[in-house]
N, C-alpha and C positions, 0 to 999 in steps of 0.2 A: 164624410162617407159616399156623400154622393159623388163628388169630385174624382175621389179614388175608383168606384165602379165605371165612373165613365171614361177616364185615363184606361183604366181594365179593357172596357170595351174597343178603344180605338187601338190600344197595342192589337187587340187577336184581330181586329178587320184590316190593319195595315198587313199584318203578318200573312193573311188569307189572301190578300189583294197581291202582292209581290210574289206570294209562290203560285197562282192561278198564270201570274205574267212566267214566272220560269218553266213553270210549266209547257204550257202552249211553244215557249223557243225552243226548248228539248226536243218537241214532237216536229216542228219542222226544220231543225240540224239532222236529228238523229233515225227519223224513223228506217231509213233505209237500209244503216249498217246493222238497225237492231234487227230486222226482218233476217237478214244474212247471217246472222249471232244464233237464231233462233232455228234457223232450218243445219246449221252444224249441230249443233247440240241435241237436237231430237230427232234428225232422219237416222236410218237405219244406216250403222257403218259400209262404208263403201260408195254412198251415192254422190259425195263432194269429196273431192281430192283437196280440197281446201277454200280458202276463203276466195280469191279470187275465181277458180274453178267455180265454186257457188254463185257468185255473182255472174257471170255468163252463162249458166245454165240456166237461170232465172230469169233473165233479162231474153235469153233465145226463146226458151221454151213457153214462158208465160208474158212476156211483154215488159217492159222498162215499169210500168205502172205497178207490176207483182210486188215490186218491192212496198210499193206502200199496203199492200194487203193489210189489213187489221189497223189501220190507223185511224179508223173513227172513234174505236174506245180509250185510245190515248191521247188522240184530239180533245175529246171530251173529259176522259178519266184523267188524266196526268195534269192538267188544269185543278182538278178537284184533290186530287193527291198530293202534291206539291203545297197546294194550299195548304192543308191538314199538314204534312211534313214542314213545311215551313213557317207556320202560323204557331205551330206546335215547338217547332226547335227555338223561337223567340222566347214564347212562354216559360218554356226549360229554365233556358239561360237566366231570366228574369228572376225565375222561382229559384235557384241554385245563387245569385249572385246576392239576395235576399237572405238565403241560409248560410251564409259567409263563405262560401267556395270561391275566395277571391286572394288577392295576392295585388301588395301594389304594384303600378307602373314605374319601373327605373327611375329614379332620378325625382321621383314625385312624392305626394301624399295621394293621388288619384288610386280608389281598388278599381280594378278588373276583374274580370272571371277568368281562371286557372283555365291551362292548358286541358286536363284533366276532366273540368266543368263541362268544357266544351265538346270533347268526347261523349261524356257522358249525357249531356243535351243532344246529341245527335244518335246516341241510341236509344233514347226513349222517345224521340221526335218517328227515327225508322220504326219501330213497334210501332207506335199509336198510328201512324199512316197505312200498316198493314191493312187494317179492317175494310179500307176502300180500296188500297191496291190490290188485295190477291182477286175478284170477281173482275176487274177492270183486267187485269195481266191475263187473266184465265181465257176472255174472250179475245183478246188480242194476240194469245198463243194459239188456240183453236184458228182462228182465220188466216195466221201466217203460215201454218202447215198444210194449207190448202193448195196443192199444186196446179191445179186444172186452169188451163189457160181460158174458158169458159165461164164464166158465171153459173150458165144453166145445166153445169157438171158439177155444182159445188155441192159438197152435205149442208153448207151455213152458208145462206143467201145475203147475210149480214150479221152484225152484231145482237139486232132485236132476234133475229131468227136461231141465230146460235145460243142466247141466253133460251129463249122459250123450249129449244131441246136438250137444254144442258137440266135445268129443271124436269121437263116431262121425265128423263132418265134417270136422274140423281134427285131430283126435289130440289127444294131452294138453297139449302147447304152445299148441293152439288156444285154451286157456284164459286165456293170456297174450296173447291179443290185445290190441293196444294200449299194452305195456308201455313202449316209447320215450316215449309221449304222457304215460302216468305218470309216468317217471322227470322230463320237465320240468313237470308240473304238482307233484309233491311237491318237488321239489328249492326251491320257494317257501315252504315252511317256513322257509326262510332267514328270509324278512321278517316271518311269525307271531313268532314267539319271538326276534327280536332288538327289534321293535318293544313286543312286551308286558313285556320285561324294561326297557325305555325307558320306558314306561308307570309301571310300578312303581317305578323309580328317582323317576318325578315324583311319584308321590301320596307316597310315604315321603318326599320332600322337604317334604311339607306338615303333618308332625308339628308339633305344637304350635302350629298355625294353626287357623284357625274350621272349616279344610277339613279337618283330622285326618280319617283315617277309618280303620277297623279294618282288618286285613291278608286277611280274608276279601272285604271291599267293594273293595279295592283289588284283590285277586284277580278278581273278578267282571266288575268295569271294564274292568281290562287287557284280559281275555282277550274281552272284546267288540268292542273298541275296537280292539284288532291285527286283530282275525277283518276288518276292511273294506279295512286294509293288503294282509293275503295277498289277500282276493279281487281287487283291483285289480290284484294283479300275476298273478294265478294264473291268470284268467279266459280269457285266450286258449290257453292249455297245456290248460286243463279242455275246453273246447271242442273242440281237436283229439284229446285222450284219448277223450272218451266218443262222438265220430263216427266215431273207429275202432272203439271197442266195439260201436255198433250198428249195423255192417255187415253186411248177410244173410249167414247161414251157407253158402247157396250162392253169393257173391262171392267173388272172390280176397279176400285175407286185403290189408287196405289199409297201408300205409308212412307213416310220419310226415310225409314230402316230399309225399309225393301227397297227404294229406289237407289241407297246409296249403294248396299249390296248388289243390284242390278249394273250399273255404271262401274262399279271396280271388277265385277267377273266380266264382263262384257270387252271393257277397253284398258281396265287397269287406271292407276293414276291419273294419266294424262285425260283421261277420260271428263276429270271434273275440271278440267281446263279448257273446254272445247269450245269455241268460240270467242275467245282472249282476243284475237287478233281486230275481228272487226270491232270489238269492243274498246280496243286502244285508239283502232283510228277515228271512233267518231267522238270518243272520250271527253278528248280535248276541245273540241271545236261546240258542242254540246254544252258542254257543262262550264266553260269558260261564258258563253252566251247568256247562260241559264244564270249565274252568278252576278254576271256584271247587271243583268235585268233586274234580277230580287235585291242586290245592295243597293242598287241605284233606287228604285222605286222608294226601299223603306228610308232612306237618306230624304228622297223626295217628300214622303210623307211626315217626314219627323216622327220617324217612330222613335222610344226610349233606346240610347245606347244600350248594348252588350260588349262592343269592344272600345278600348283606349290606344 
């Protein structure tokens, strides 16, 4: 019994450490693109004509470092968020394997988690991570939306000041503004991890051919390509979540349904896909690197296998 508890604790710690590495990698590679996406999604119509116009105006009017406004919460928070996301993902996979969501690896007697199981584990991990992702992303959005060049002219002087003002105006639960939008968004990790596994199986099937590749290369490519599936499915919920979080502190707390109605009345269906271009531009490099780091650390730490 003691050995089982020790193994369980080791699994949780390994998944958490690997998740921290993944989260910090995504911040480093992708935050500038994320700032452009947030501006396109949450600024009033007409301010920016598109991704390039937004990039040029932000750099020209606010300086190049404006692309990294709001980077502190994700630098701290995404390590924690991905630690919870990927740590829980690994444990959900193990749970489903032990409850027989398995199939035979072709040509062997080895059991592996089904694709549906990988998707379900991703869905559960996404919802689990919402608890800490929502306040971190709320702070990030508030800071990214400040267009003043001088820090002295900005409403929020930094993430701590931003958190204090939110609590003063809305109470502690105000930090979780946009929670329902965050749940809708993070449930889409079903597509991320389901497609990642499908791609890994495709690349594994190429062993012995001229297209054979190392596991690390397969992780890198699968992570990058699966992120496209994720963003095509998740971008509507991302728009809803971010608009809920961008509402000024003096306004009434937004609702999920009210935000959906506002987007549709103002911009139509295309409003739910605002910011897709910068998402796709950053998706491959940031997620390919993140998966490469995560899977590499999991192998390096000798975590229990959930894929064969």
